[in-house]
N, C-alpha and C positions, 0 to 999 in steps of 0.2 A: 395116450391119441387124444382126449381131452385135454391134456399143459396145454401140445405143442398147439395143437388149431384154439387153446386162447392164449395163446403165447406169440400166437403169431397173426391173430385181431386184433390188440391190445396192440405191439406196432405197428403193423395198418395203419390202428387209425392213431397212435402218436406224429407218423412219417405227415398226415393234415396239420393236424391240431399246433404243434411245436410250434413251428414257422412261423401259420393265422399268427399263434400266439405272442412270437416276439414279436412278429410287424405293432400287436397293439400295442404292446409294451414299449417301441419305439418313441410311434408315435405318443404315447405318455410323455413320455423321459422329452420326448422336444418341444411336445408343448407345458411342460413341466421348464424349459430350459430357457423359451421364451419369458418364460411371465417370471422369475427372475430378472429378466437383465433390465428392465425397464425398476425395476423397484431400489429405490437408492436409503431404505429405511431399514430399521435392526440391527443388529453387533457387526454384520457382512457391512457395510456403510462407508464407504470409500468416502479416507477423508482428504483433506490438503495437505501436502507434507511444505506448503513456503504462500507466499502472498505471490496474486500478480504479478510480474514484470509490470515496472513503468516503462510507459508508450510515450518518445517524446519526440517533437517537431523533425529535431532533424533524426532519422531515423531507429532503428537496436541499436544501447547501449549490452554492455553485461551485464547480467540479475550484478543490482544493488538491494539486501532486504533494507536498508534503508530509507528510499528509491521508494521503493512498494510497498513502506508501508506507510509514506509521504506519500503516495500516488493516493491511497484507502483513506488517509483520515482529508485526504484532498475531496476527494466523493461525499466522504459522508457530514464531515463538521457544519454546522448550522442548515438540513438539511440538504444536503449538496450544493449549498447556498456557490460557492468557487467552481462548480464539479470541473465547467468546459474553461480553467482561466489550464496554458499548457503549467507543470509548475515543471520549473528548472535546473532545482539544487532543493538537497531539502537534511535539511543536516540534522545532528543531537544540543536540544537547549543543556540549562547549567543544574538547570529542576532534569530532576528523576522526574519521564512519564516524561517532558516536553522535547515537545518537534517543531521545530522554525522552519516555515513551508515557503519558496519564493516563488514564484509565481511572475510575468511579465506585468502581472500587474498591484503585485502586494506583499507584504510580507506577512506575516500567517504566524503566532505560536499557538498549536492546539495540541492538545491532551491527548496522554491512550492511557490507557487501566494496563495491569498485567496481562492480560490472557491477549493483546496487545489492537483493544477495543476501541473506539474514537469517544474520549470520556467528555470533549468540548473546547468551547473556543478563547485560548484570553482575550486574545488582544490582535489584531489585525492597522497595517499602516500602510498608503494609498504611499507605492514608487510615487507618484508624480511627484512628495511632497519634498524628499528628498534631490536635498543637493551637494552630498559629500560620503562618502563613506571611509570607515581609517579602524584598522587594527591597532588597538589599545600597544601602546608602549613598557607599559610597565604588567598590564595586565593582559596578555595576547591570545588568552581567550572573552577581549570585548570587543564586539562590532558596534560604532562611535557612529552612530549618521543623526548627518544635519540636515534640520528638517524647521519649515515654521512651527509656531508652540500651539498652533490651533486644527495644523496635519497631526502632530503629537495625539499620538495614544493616551488617556488620562495615567492610568499606570504607567509608562513609562517615561510620565515628564518630572524632568529632578525638583522643581516649584514652577508653579504657575509666572506665565509669562508673554507679552508681547508680540515677541522678537521671536527671528529664533534660536531656536533650539536646540541641545548634541542630545541623543538618547542614546543610552546605554542597552543593550543586547544582546546576553549572555550564551553562549556557545560551550556546548563538555566540554572542549578543548580547545585549541590553538590550530590545529592542521583544520578545524568545521570552521573556524570567525573565519581562520584564510581563505576556506572553497568556499565560501556565502561574501563574502564584503568581491572578492575576487567577480564571484560568477553581478553580483545587485552591481554591481558599474558596469556592468557590460550588458545589464538589462536598461539601469537607465542613462549611459549615452554619455558616463560621464570621464568629458578626456582628461580631467588636469591631471598630472603627475600626482600632484603630491594630495590627492582623495584620499594614497592607500598610504601611509605609516608602518612600515616596519622596524 
């Protein structure tokens, strides 16, 4: 009989204590979960799978990795100096790690490193100085821009001159050159049909 009374006592105490312990455990686990939700450090840190989409004034375009990289470059080069300018087109330059960025005001050549982080600005030229643009006939990866010598970046001038010069901008491939040339003609308002020669 003593064993029965002892078991009955333990059972009655367990009926009251176990639910109470469960409530405390629930509260502790909930608090732990809330605390871990706000954390962004540690081995479980979420990382980006891709760069943010480049948003354009004309609306949303399908995701383009090169344009996303261009948007990041534009926001980062020279501490964001060109970030307010809308990016019209972005293509790879002929040199590895180079990106040609066309905004509504200028054309820039910026560099990125192996992790797609901005590494610097090579040159920039104002679109107000560009008189004409054409893709090369024999080298269809080269974009030729006619502009005053005073507006041409020193690294692009064929030689010192006081008159108009034709500077060569090398793209990664012919389609990139053609896309950049068309966008540049649209941005500058060059209306001459001879501005683009293919």
